[in-house]
C-alpha positions as CSV (number, residue, x, y, z in Angstrom):
1,M,-21.8,-6.2,-32.3
2,D,-22.0,-6.0,-28.5
3,S,-20.1,-3.2,-26.8
4,I,-17.6,-4.1,-24.0
5,E,-18.6,-2.8,-20.6
6,P,-15.6,-1.1,-18.9
7,V,-14.3,-2.8,-15.8
8,S,-13.8,-1.0,-12.5
9,T,-11.5,-2.2,-9.8
10,T,-14.1,-1.0,-7.3
11,G,-17.1,-2.6,-8.9
12,L,-18.6,0.8,-9.7
13,E,-18.9,0.1,-13.4
14,G,-21.0,3.1,-14.3
15,S,-19.5,5.7,-11.9
16,P,-18.8,8.8,-13.9
17,D,-16.6,10.1,-11.1
18,L,-13.8,7.7,-11.9
19,P,-11.5,8.5,-14.8
20,M,-11.4,5.9,-17.6
21,I,-8.0,4.2,-18.5
22,G,-7.1,1.7,-21.1
23,W,-5.4,-1.7,-20.8
24,R,-2.1,0.1,-21.3
25,E,-1.0,3.6,-20.3
26,W,2.1,5.7,-19.9
27,V,3.1,6.4,-16.3
28,S,6.0,8.2,-14.7
29,L,7.8,7.4,-11.5
30,P,9.1,10.8,-10.4
31,D,10.8,9.7,-7.1
32,L,13.0,7.4,-9.2
33,G,13.7,9.9,-12.0
34,I,11.7,7.8,-14.5
35,A,9.9,10.3,-16.8
36,G,7.9,7.8,-18.7
37,V,7.4,4.0,-19.0
38,K,4.6,2.0,-20.7
39,A,2.6,0.1,-18.1
40,K,0.2,-2.8,-18.7
41,I,-2.9,-2.3,-16.5
42,D,-3.5,-5.8,-15.1
43,T,-6.4,-6.3,-12.6
44,G,-5.6,-10.0,-12.6
45,A,-2.2,-9.3,-10.9
46,R,-2.3,-8.3,-7.3
47,S,1.1,-6.6,-7.1
48,S,2.9,-4.2,-9.5
49,A,6.2,-4.9,-11.1
50,L,9.0,-2.8,-12.7
51,H,11.5,-4.3,-15.1
52,T,15.1,-4.2,-14.1
53,H,17.8,-6.1,-15.9
54,D,19.9,-6.1,-12.8
55,Y,19.8,-5.0,-9.2
56,E,22.1,-4.9,-6.2
57,L,20.8,-5.1,-2.6
58,Y,23.0,-3.3,-0.1
59,E,22.9,-1.9,3.4
60,T,23.9,1.7,4.4
61,P,26.3,2.3,7.3
62,S,23.1,3.3,9.3
63,G,21.6,-0.2,8.6
64,E,19.0,0.9,5.9
65,R,18.3,-1.8,3.3
66,R,18.5,-0.3,-0.2
67,V,18.5,-1.4,-3.8
68,K,20.3,0.0,-6.8
69,F,19.0,-1.0,-10.1
70,H,19.1,-0.3,-13.9
71,L,16.4,-0.3,-16.5
72,H,15.8,0.5,-20.1
73,P,12.5,2.6,-19.9
74,I,11.9,2.4,-23.6
75,R,11.9,-1.1,-25.0
76,R,13.4,-0.2,-28.4
77,R,16.0,2.2,-27.0
78,R,18.4,-0.4,-25.4
79,W,21.1,2.2,-25.3
80,L,19.0,4.3,-22.9
81,E,19.7,3.1,-19.4
82,L,18.6,4.7,-16.1
83,E,20.1,4.0,-12.7
84,C,17.8,4.2,-9.8
85,D,18.2,3.8,-6.0
86,A,15.5,3.3,-3.4
87,P,14.9,1.9,0.1
88,V,13.8,-1.7,0.2
89,T,10.5,-2.0,2.0
90,A,10.0,-5.7,1.8
91,T,11.3,-8.9,0.2
92,R,8.5,-11.3,-0.7
93,E,7.7,-14.3,-2.8
94,V,5.6,-13.5,-5.9
95,K,4.0,-16.0,-8.2
96,D,4.1,-15.0,-11.9
97,S,1.5,-15.7,-14.5
98,G,3.2,-19.0,-15.3
99,G,3.0,-20.2,-11.7
100,H,6.7,-19.7,-10.9
101,V,7.6,-18.3,-7.5
102,E,10.3,-15.7,-7.3
103,V,11.7,-13.8,-4.3
104,R,11.6,-10.1,-5.2
105,P,12.6,-6.9,-3.5
106,F,9.8,-4.3,-3.1
107,I,10.1,-0.6,-3.0
108,T,7.6,2.2,-2.3
109,T,7.4,5.0,-4.7
110,T,5.1,7.6,-6.3
111,V,3.4,6.9,-9.6
112,N,1.9,9.5,-11.9
113,L,-0.9,8.4,-14.2
114,G,-2.7,11.1,-16.2
115,G,-1.8,13.8,-13.7
116,R,-2.9,11.8,-10.6
117,E,-0.1,10.9,-8.2
118,W,-0.2,8.4,-5.4
119,V,2.2,6.0,-3.6
120,I,2.4,2.3,-4.6
121,D,4.4,-0.7,-3.7
122,L,6.5,-2.0,-6.6
123,S,8.5,-5.2,-7.0
124,L,11.6,-5.4,-9.1
125,T,12.1,-8.2,-11.6
126,N,13.4,-9.0,-15.0
127,R,10.6,-8.5,-17.5
128,E,12.9,-8.6,-20.5
129,S,10.7,-11.1,-22.3
130,M,7.5,-9.1,-21.6
131,R,6.2,-6.4,-23.9
132,F,5.8,-3.9,-21.0
133,R,8.5,-2.6,-18.7
134,M,5.9,-2.2,-16.0
135,L,2.8,-4.0,-14.7
136,L,0.3,-2.0,-12.7
137,G,-1.7,-4.4,-10.6
138,R,-5.0,-4.0,-8.8
139,S,-3.5,-3.2,-5.4
140,A,-1.8,-0.1,-6.9
141,L,-4.9,0.9,-8.8
142,G,-6.9,1.1,-5.5
143,G,-10.3,1.7,-7.1
144,Q,-9.3,5.0,-8.6
145,F,-10.1,4.2,-12.2
146,R,-12.5,2.5,-14.5
147,I,-10.7,0.3,-17.1
148,D,-11.7,-0.2,-20.7
149,P,-9.9,-3.3,-21.8
150,S,-10.6,-2.5,-25.5
151,R,-8.7,0.8,-25.5
152,S,-5.2,2.1,-24.9
153,Y,-3.5,5.3,-23.7
154,L,-6.7,7.1,-22.8
155,L,-4.9,9.5,-20.3
156,G,-2.3,10.9,-22.6
157,K,0.3,10.7,-25.3
158,S,3.6,8.9,-25.2
159,L,6.1,10.0,-22.6
160,A,8.9,8.6,-24.7
161,G,9.6,12.2,-25.8
162,A,11.1,12.9,-22.4
163,Y,14.1,10.8,-23.5
164,P,16.5,11.4,-26.4
165,K,15.7,9.5,-29.6
166,R,19.3,8.7,-30.3
167,P,22.5,8.3,-28.2
168,S,24.4,11.5,-27.8
């Protein structure tokens, strides 16, 4: 059986300097208070997306455009809902994998993957029908990792433990 050669977003397939990640990983978004969410690593997608079942765009008295949104970070814990608020950095058209165009708000936030932190642009959209609450696209990955599409969660255990298992 042939082995699968890991893919790199930089084209440096054999570079030992880059950490290896799987096709899905746990990430946190500390600026938003999101301790953990499963992300699909998708080099086929240019931009990154975070699931929200609703959002509200608003403007502050000083004229800053912001977005307030809610999400269920753990798919099977629908009772667990987080409320987040962030400045809107852009509103752009995004084409999904089915070819449908949607206008989405974008925010800029810090992502943590395996102890590495960096700033990414993130669109907000309803991913209710998708398996993963977050999609980490190639622009966000920025050539920092090698990707093994045959493996999962190479940089750590589940971050679901950061949340309660049952409603209190």
